[in-house]
ROZADO-421856 format. One record per residue: residue number from 1; residue in one letter; x, y, z of N, C-alpha, C in turn. Coordinates in Angstrom, 2 decimals, padded with zeros to 5 digits. Layout:
BEGIN
vexlum/ropa/n.c1/n.c2/n.c3/ca.c1/ca.c2/ca.c3/c.c1/c.c2/c.c3
NUM/a/X/Y/Z/X/Y/Z/X/Y/Z
...
This chain:
BEGIN
vexlum/ropa/n.c1/n.c2/n.c3/ca.c1/ca.c2/ca.c3/c.c1/c.c2/c.c3
1/m/-017.68/013.65/016.44/-017.36/013.45/015.13/-016.64/012.65/014.57
2/i/-017.17/011.82/013.44/-015.87/011.01/013.42/-015.67/010.75/011.16
3/a/-014.51/010.25/011.10/-013.86/009.97/010.30/-013.38/008.95/009.60
4/i/-013.64/008.04/008.20/-013.57/006.69/008.19/-012.85/006.75/006.84
5/a/-011.63/006.40/006.79/-011.04/005.83/005.30/-011.05/004.48/005.56
6/k/-011.21/004.51/004.19/-011.91/002.22/003.98/-010.32/001.53/003.37
7/n/-010.06/000.64/003.15/-009.23/-000.14/002.22/-008.26/001.02/001.88
8/i/-007.18/001.43/002.87/-006.48/002.04/002.92/-004.66/001.05/002.28
9/r/-003.84/001.16/000.97/-003.39/000.65/000.58/-001.61/000.44/001.55
10/i/-002.04/000.27/002.91/-001.13/000.10/003.28/-001.66/-000.99/004.74
11/s/000.00/-001.23/005.61/-000.82/-001.90/006.80/-001.37/-001.58/008.27
12/p/-001.74/-001.99/008.37/-002.35/-001.19/010.02/-001.08/-001.21/010.82
13/r/000.08/-001.84/011.12/001.26/-001.91/011.53/002.09/-000.17/011.42
14/k/001.90/000.16/010.27/002.93/000.83/009.77/001.55/001.93/010.39
15/v/000.64/001.75/009.83/-000.30/003.27/010.56/-000.30/003.37/011.86
16/n/-000.25/002.23/013.06/-000.63/002.67/013.88/000.92/003.69/014.40
17/l/002.38/003.01/013.71/003.60/004.28/014.92/003.09/005.52/014.34
18/v/003.00/006.00/012.94/001.86/007.62/013.99/001.38/007.71/014.24
19/a/-000.11/006.82/014.52/-001.33/006.96/014.79/-000.89/007.34/016.08
20/t/000.52/007.04/017.06/000.10/006.57/018.66/000.87/008.03/018.36
21/m/001.38/008.82/017.87/001.83/010.17/018.41/000.67/011.26/017.87
22/i/-000.19/010.87/017.46/-001.63/012.15/017.61/-002.33/012.21/018.78
23/q/-002.45/010.97/019.23/-003.48/010.83/020.15/-003.26/011.13/021.37
24/g/-004.54/011.98/021.81/-005.04/012.78/022.66/-003.98/014.20/022.60
25/k/-003.81/014.72/021.54/-003.13/015.83/021.13/-003.99/016.59/020.83
26/n/-004.13/018.16/020.61/-004.96/018.64/019.65/-005.50/018.41/018.13
27/a/-006.36/018.51/017.69/-006.32/018.84/016.21/-005.50/019.29/014.96
28/e/-005.87/020.55/015.90/-005.24/021.14/014.95/-003.83/020.96/014.84
29/e/-003.00/021.34/015.85/-001.78/021.13/016.70/-001.36/019.88/015.26
30/s/-001.96/018.48/015.42/-001.65/017.08/015.36/-002.09/017.02/013.47
31/s/-002.62/018.09/013.22/-002.29/018.29/011.44/-001.13/018.65/010.89
32/l/-000.69/019.80/011.71/000.51/020.38/011.65/001.61/018.84/011.67
33/l/001.57/018.42/012.83/002.89/017.75/013.17/002.98/016.35/012.48
34/l/001.52/015.89/011.92/001.58/015.15/010.38/002.12/015.81/009.46
35/s/002.45/016.75/008.94/002.44/017.64/007.84/003.86/017.20/007.69
36/r/004.98/017.66/008.71/005.85/017.44/008.99/006.64/015.94/008.95
37/i/006.10/014.88/009.39/006.37/013.21/009.71/006.11/012.65/008.27
38/p/008.40/012.61/008.03/007.96/011.61/006.90/008.02/010.25/006.27
39/k/006.66/009.93/007.15/005.67/008.41/006.40/004.60/008.74/005.72
40/k/004.71/007.70/004.68/003.90/007.35/003.98/002.45/007.52/004.47
41/a/002.17/006.69/006.14/000.75/007.21/006.70/000.19/008.28/007.68
42/a/001.39/009.20/007.67/001.59/010.55/007.63/000.52/011.10/006.58
43/s/001.00/011.03/005.74/-000.27/011.70/004.65/-001.90/011.70/004.95
44/m/-001.51/009.57/004.87/-003.21/008.96/005.09/-004.09/009.97/005.75
45/i/-003.76/009.79/007.28/-003.91/010.03/008.47/-004.32/011.32/008.62
46/k/-003.27/012.32/007.65/-003.70/014.22/007.83/-005.28/014.03/006.76
47/k/-004.99/013.37/005.71/-006.87/013.57/005.27/-007.07/012.98/006.05
48/v/-007.69/012.02/006.36/-008.47/011.79/007.54/-009.03/012.52/008.51
49/l/-007.96/012.86/009.16/-007.85/014.22/010.44/-008.69/015.76/009.71
50/d/-007.98/015.72/008.51/-008.73/017.04/008.02/-010.37/016.74/007.74
51/a/-011.29/015.63/007.15/-011.71/015.06/007.32/-012.76/015.20/007.87
52/a/-012.27/014.65/009.49/-012.73/014.44/010.58/-013.23/015.99/011.30
53/l/-012.21/016.72/010.90/-012.09/018.65/011.27/-013.39/019.06/010.44
54/a/-013.62/018.51/009.37/-014.35/019.50/008.44/-015.98/019.13/008.94
55/n/-016.20/018.21/009.30/-017.13/017.39/009.13/-017.64/017.77/010.54
56/a/-016.75/018.02/011.46/-017.35/018.36/013.07/-017.93/020.05/013.03
57/k/-016.76/020.85/011.42/-017.28/022.42/011.46/-018.80/022.15/010.63
58/h/-018.73/021.65/010.07/-020.26/021.48/009.11/-021.62/021.08/009.22
59/n/-021.10/019.33/010.40/-022.03/018.54/010.42/-022.54/019.14/011.98
60/d/-021.72/020.41/012.97/-022.27/020.19/014.28/-021.86/022.25/014.93
61/g/-021.22/021.84/013.64/-021.50/023.95/013.78/-020.09/024.11/014.93
62/a/-019.65/022.77/015.27/-018.39/023.01/016.72/-017.36/024.01/016.00
63/n/-017.22/024.88/016.90/-015.39/025.44/017.12/-014.37/024.39/016.45
64/t/-013.67/024.25/015.93/-012.67/023.36/015.61/-010.92/023.41/016.52
65/s/-010.94/024.89/017.34/-010.16/024.98/017.92/-009.44/024.13/019.20
66/g/-010.79/023.84/020.00/-010.61/023.21/021.37/-010.90/021.66/020.75
67/l/-011.14/021.36/019.43/-010.45/019.80/019.79/-009.90/018.43/019.92
68/v/-009.95/017.75/020.39/-008.73/016.90/020.52/-009.24/015.56/020.03
69/v/-008.15/014.78/019.77/-008.32/013.28/018.77/-008.05/012.65/020.16
70/k/-009.41/012.00/019.91/-009.88/011.32/021.37/-009.55/010.23/021.20
71/r/-009.59/009.12/019.90/-009.43/007.77/019.75/-008.90/007.82/017.97
72/i/-008.01/007.41/017.60/-007.69/006.81/016.75/-007.16/005.21/016.25
73/l/-007.33/004.74/015.16/-007.90/003.20/014.80/-007.30/002.80/013.82
74/a/-006.47/002.46/013.72/-005.82/001.00/012.44/-006.81/-000.02/011.98
75/l/-007.33/-000.24/011.85/-008.02/-001.64/011.74/-007.30/-002.71/010.36
76/k/-007.53/-003.79/010.81/-007.25/-004.83/009.25/-008.45/-004.92/008.58
77/a/-007.99/-004.51/007.29/-008.88/-004.60/006.29/-008.64/-005.89/005.46
78/p/-009.24/-006.31/003.84/-009.52/-007.55/003.22/-007.22/-007.25/003.11
79/m/-007.43/-008.60/002.64/-005.70/-008.18/002.07/-006.07/-009.08/001.00
80/l/-004.90/-008.06/-000.19/-004.95/-008.47/-001.63/-004.15/-010.04/-001.19
81/k/-004.64/-011.05/-002.19/-003.20/-011.83/-002.44/-002.77/-012.26/-003.64
82/r/-001.73/-012.18/-003.28/-001.12/-012.63/-005.19/-000.09/-013.32/-004.33
83/f/000.77/-013.91/-005.69/001.88/-015.26/-005.51/003.03/-014.54/-006.37
84/r/004.38/-015.25/-005.98/005.57/-014.59/-006.38/006.13/-016.25/-006.75
85/p/006.35/-015.86/-008.06/007.67/-017.50/-008.41/008.28/-018.02/-007.51
86/i/008.93/-018.72/-006.86/010.26/-019.23/-006.47/010.96/-020.55/-007.03
87/s/011.71/-020.95/-006.66/012.23/-022.45/-006.81/012.23/-023.03/-007.17
88/r/012.23/-024.34/-007.98/011.09/-025.56/-008.89/009.72/-025.82/-008.91
89/g/009.29/-024.31/-009.86/008.04/-024.19/-009.98/007.26/-023.84/-008.96
90/r/007.44/-023.29/-007.68/006.53/-023.50/-006.72/006.47/-021.77/-006.59
91/a/005.30/-021.60/-005.62/004.71/-020.30/-005.88/004.88/-019.56/-004.15
92/a/005.39/-018.73/-004.06/004.88/-018.29/-002.38/003.87/-017.10/-002.23
93/p/003.11/-017.21/-001.54/002.22/-015.97/-001.42/002.38/-014.74/-000.93
94/l/001.96/-013.90/-001.32/002.82/-012.59/-000.48/000.99/-012.15/-000.77
95/l/000.82/-011.50/000.54/-000.17/-010.80/001.62/-000.30/-008.92/001.16
96/k/-001.05/-008.53/000.73/-000.58/-007.02/000.38/-001.74/-006.57/001.41
97/r/-001.03/-006.04/002.26/-002.43/-006.00/004.11/-002.67/-004.60/003.70
98/t/-004.42/-004.01/003.70/-004.86/-003.26/003.46/-005.14/-002.91/004.96
99/s/-005.83/-001.66/005.06/-005.79/-001.15/006.23/-007.31/000.41/006.57
100/h/-008.08/-000.14/007.38/-010.05/000.87/007.61/-008.29/002.17/009.03
101/i/-008.86/002.87/008.96/-008.59/004.32/009.35/-009.86/004.89/010.05
102/r/-009.99/005.01/011.54/-011.02/005.88/012.01/-010.36/007.40/013.24
103/i/-011.20/008.08/013.04/-010.14/008.64/013.58/-011.61/009.70/014.55
104/e/-011.46/009.60/015.76/-013.27/010.43/016.51/-012.24/011.43/017.32
105/l/-012.67/012.61/017.33/-012.57/013.62/018.01/-013.63/013.83/018.93
106/g/-013.42/014.64/020.05/-013.86/015.13/021.25/-013.96/016.47/021.36
């Protein structure tokens, strides 16, 4: 049972901080835990986790109470490249990072 969210507008480093909290835990308990964490990444991971639970229930007909978050990955996605003006008429690059979130339940 897998769910993937692509091109999420948050850096993978920030997602991994929250992802390590729920890896290896029960999926339903992880969903409750994510609703209590006050970080932007938590709400994004919760959406993907809920999609993975729905996939397990609909596609495989599995009982969702015994599922565990087997693996959660936050991978690099293409960056949005912007430029910011700095002194002497130059420009400094801004790399707005994005990520792909992948959750596997088992």
